[in-house]
N, C-alpha and C positions, 0 to 999 in steps of 0.2 A: 109547699114545703118551706119556702122562705118565710111565709107568715107564721107558720107553726114554730120554726126555729127561733124567730124573734120572741115568741111567747114561751119558749122553752117547754113545749108540750111534747115530751118524749113519747108517750103512749100514742098520740095522734100521728107523730112522724113514723113510728113503727107500723101502725096500721096502714098509713098511706103508702109507705115504701113497699110493704109486703103485698098490698093489693095491686100496686102498679107492676111490681116484679112478676107476679104470677099471671096477671092479665096479659102482659107482654109476651110471656112464654107460651101462652095459648096461641098468640099471633105468630110467634116463631115456628110453632109446630105446623100451623097452616101454611106458612111460607115454605117450609121444607118440603111438604107434600106437593104444593104447587110447583116448587122449584125443580123437583125430580121430573115432573111431567114436562116442564119447559125445557129442561136440559136435553131430553130425548127428542123433543120436537124442534129444537133450535136449529140443528144443521139441515133439516129438511125444509124449514120455512124460508131461510135465507139462501142465496145462491153461493153455497160453499162447495168446493170440489170434493168428490166422494172420498178421496184419500185423507181428507182432513175432518171427516165427520166424527171420528172417535175423539180426536183432540178437542173439537168444538164442544162436544157433549161433556167431556171431563172438565174443561175450563168453566163451562156454564154451571155445572154442579158445584164446583168449588167456590165460584163467585156467590152463588146462593147461600152456601154455608157461611161465607164471610159476612154477608148481610144479616143472616140469622144471629150470628154471634154479636154483631154490632147492636142489633135491636134488643137482644136479650140482656145486654149490659147497660142499656141507656138509663136505667134507674140509678145506677151508681154515678154516672155522669151528671144527672140531674141533681142528685144530692150534693155533689161537689159544688155545682153552680149555686144552689140554694144557700149554701153555707159560705158564700163569698170566697170560694176556692177556684175562681175562674182561671187564675194563672196556672193552677195545677192541671185543670182539665185541658187548657191550651197546650201546656208542655207535653202532656200525654198525647195530644193530637199531633204535635211536632215529632214526638218520638215514633208515632205510627208511620209518618212519612219517611223518617230515617230508616226504620227497620225494613219497610217495604222496598225502598230504593236500593239499599245495600243488598238485601236478599235477592232482589230481582237481578241485579248486576252479577252477583256471585253465581246464581243458578244459570243465567244466560251463558256465562263464560264456561260453565261446566257442561254446556250443551243440552240443557233441558228445554230450550225453545219456548214455545207459547205457554207451556206448563209453568214456567217461572213466574209469570204475572199472577196466575191464580193462586199458586202456593204461597207466594209472598203476601198476597192479599189476606188469605186466611190466617197465616202466621202472625202478621202484624196486628190484625183485629183481635185475635185471641190474646196475644201478649198484653196489649194495652187495656183490654177488658179486665184482665186479672190485676193489673197494676191499679186501675181505677177502684176495683173492689177492695184491694188492700188498703189504699189510701182512705177510703170512706170509713172502713172499720176502725182505723187508727184515729180518725177525726171524730167519729161518733161511737165511742166504746159501748154505749148502751143500746146501739141499734140491733134490732132482732128482726131479720127478714125470714119469717116462717109462715107456713101455710095457715096455721091456726090464728095468726095475727091478721090475715086478710079479712076484709070487711065488705059485705055486700052493699052497705050504705055508702061506704067510701067509694066503692066501684061505681055506683050510680052517680055520685057527686062528681068524680073526676071524669067518668064516662060521658056524662051529659055535655060537658064542655069539650072534653078530649076528643069526642067523635068528630067534631068540626075541625079541630086541629089535625086529626088523622086524615080526614077526607081532603083537607087542604094540602097536607103533606103528600098524600097519594097523587092528588092532581098535579102538584109540583113535580113529582118524580115522573109522572106520565108526560107532562109538557116538556120537561127537561130531556127525557129520553126519546120523545116522539120523533124529533128531527133525525136522530141517528137511525131509528128503526125504519122510518120511511125512506131515508136515503139509501140504507142498505138494501131494502126490498126493491125500490124502483130504479136506483142508479147502480151502485156497486158498493161492496164492502170497502174498497179503496177510497171511495168518496167520503165514507165515514171517518177514515183516518185523517183525511185533509180537514174535515169539519172539526174534529176533536183537537187536532194540533193547532188549528187557527184560533180556537177558543180557549186553549189551555192557559195562556197568560191572563186572560180575562177572569177565569175562574180563580186563579191564585190571588190576584189583587182584590177581587170582589170579596173573597173570603176574609181578608183583613178588615174591610169596611163592615162586613156583616158582623164581625166580633164586637164592634162598637155598640150595636143595638142588642145583640144577644147577651153581652155582659151586663147590660142594664136590667135584665130580668129580676135578679134577686134584690137589687136596690129598690126598684119599683114595688116588688112584692112586699118587702118589709115596710115601706112607706104606707102602702095600702093597709097592711096589718095594723099600723098605728093610726089608721083613719086620717092620714095627712093627704086629703084628696087634692087640695089646691096645690100643694108642693108636688104631688105626683103628676098633675096635669102640666105644671110648669116644666118639670123635668122631661115629660114626653115631648112638649113643643120644642125644647132645646135639642132633644135627641133627633127629632124629625128633621129640623133644619140642618144639623150637623151631618146626619146620614145622607140626606138628599144632596147636599153640597159636595160631600166627598164622593158620592156616586158619580155625579156629573164630571168632576175633575179627574177621577180615576179612569172612567170609561173612555173619555176623549184623550187622555194622556196615553193610554195603551193603544188606542186606535191610531194615533198619530205615528207610532213607530212599529206597530204590529207587523205590517207587511215586510219591512226590512228584517225584523227580528226572526219571524218564521222562515223567511227565505234563507237567511244565513244559518239558522238552526237546523232545519230539516230539508232544505231545498225548495225551489219554486214550485215543484210538482205537488208539494204537500200544503200549499197555500190555497185556501178555498176561494179567494177573490175579494175585491174591494167591497162589493155589495154585501156579501156574507159578513165580512169584517164589520161593516157599519151596522148591520142588523144585530150582530152580537153585542156591540157597544150599547145600543138602545135597550137590548134585553137585560143587560146588567143594570142599567139605570132603573128600569121598571121593577126589577126584582128587589133591589136595595131600597127603592122608594117606599115599598110596601112593608119592609121589615119592622119599622117602629110601630106600625099599626098592629102587627102580630104580637109584638112584645106587650 
């Protein structure tokens, strides 16, 4: 999309956007079906008290719905990034956090309990998806995302490469979630809470470093569209050095104070321990080290 935008090929952008949008919605439909099955199986797979089964099922179903909304609207986010509107996409992401946080607190104070998290998740995802779509149509007044614009040739083109990104993304999700799933199954759900809380600050800070690489996508895409290969590789090498250096600095900066931070924040009982803390630091470095290669 960044290459086509540089070349001002409106028809190709319309075909590409329409193809991606409807292909992703097929994936969304599959996720919703799988999610319903997972929602009903969830409270029976993990050691959850019987009186909490209904709540667990409902929360899982809403979480799946939130993910479906997020995936279904990714085409608009991608178009924002492709058109050098990363700041808008990032502001929408920040707004998502604000909406989710405020709504969670309000619903918790109203006594909605665990439902608060799931409802806030869906509401924030839906709101920001709508805002992204509105911004894209204002930015690209000639954009037409319609079924008749979808192209089988474009699907094969983006699918051929996209399948590897999708498999990599699914593998990343599985790896990222596997620790929590295994911990919940073998140890306890409480241990998952300690694991998540111990790694929360790592995730927040690594997200900032990740933006350095992610925001370079449209720049490199447009340079490649202009056949500036030498400049592109030079930019990649600079990006790799910057991202790797920041990853090491951020990871060990968080690690040096994470034990005190988590203990004061949520209590010593919710700190997973120094070895887990160190493992999380190296995990962040490994993940961020690979980001420029994906870009």
